[in-house]
N, C-alpha and C positions, 0 to 999 in steps of 0.2 A: 287284750293288750292295751298298753298305754301309748298314746300318740303324743310325743313331746313337742310337736309342731315342726320338727325338722325332717320327718319322714313323710313323703307324699302319701295320700290315700291309695289303696290298692285298686280303686275303681272311681269313676265319675259318680257324683251323686247330687241330687237336688232334694233337699228335705222340705217337709211341710213347714210353712211359716208359723211362727209362734209369737204372740197368741193369735188364734184364729177361731172365731171372728175377732176383729180388732177395731180400735179407735183410741187414740189417733196414730199409734205406731205399732209396727210389727217388724220382726227380723226374718230375713230369708237366708238360710245357710246352704252352701254348696261346696263340693269338693272336686278338685281337678287332679287327675292321675298324672298328666304330663303338662308342661307349659304350652301355652298357645293362646289364640284369640278367643275371647269369651264374650258372648252376647246374652244379656238378661233383659227381657222385655216384658211389659205389662200390657194386657189386653182386656177390653171389656167383654161382656157376655156375648156381644154380636161379632166378636173377632177383630174389632178395630184396635189398632195399637194406641195405647194411652200414653205410654212413656218408655223411653229406653233408659234403663237403670244402669247397665254396665255395657260398655263396648270398647274393650281394650285387651292388650296382651297381659296375661297373668302367669305367674310362676305356678308350678304344681303345689298343691296344698289346700287347706281349708279356708273358706271365706264366709263373711257375714255381711249382708246389706241391710241397713236399717231404713225401712220405708215409712214415710210419714204422710198422712192424708193432707197435711198442711202444705207440703212441698208440691204436691201434684193435684191439689184441688179435687180429690176423689169424693164422690157422693156415695151414699149407701148403696150396696149391691154386691153382686158376684163379679169377681175378676179372675183372670188366669195369668200366671207368670210362667215364662218359658226360658229355659237355659239351653244355649247351644254352644258346644265346645268340641271342636274336631268333628267326629262322627256321632257324638253324643247329643241327643235332644230329649228333653224331659219337660213336661208341663204339669203344673199343679194349680188347684183352685184355692182362692181365698175369699173371705167375706168381710166387707166393711160395714159396720153398724154405727149409726150416729144417733 
């Protein structure tokens, strides 16, 4: 089916960032089934929070977040990003190469 952007996705989703590995930018895509508060956070390999990328109310639909190593001073290594929306929680891994 074709999503014209007006119909919300059938389920929550957190897609793998692209490109991965990356330097200096990557895109994180996610979908929200219903409107609500969304939290998207970035963690280092030890589980320390590095950045809060999104923390706001969002309408149902698809979204993209463009992450730059320049904005967050990320060094080379493995990071995890976690999306929390309602009861949905998903985490994915990304790699920064410099």
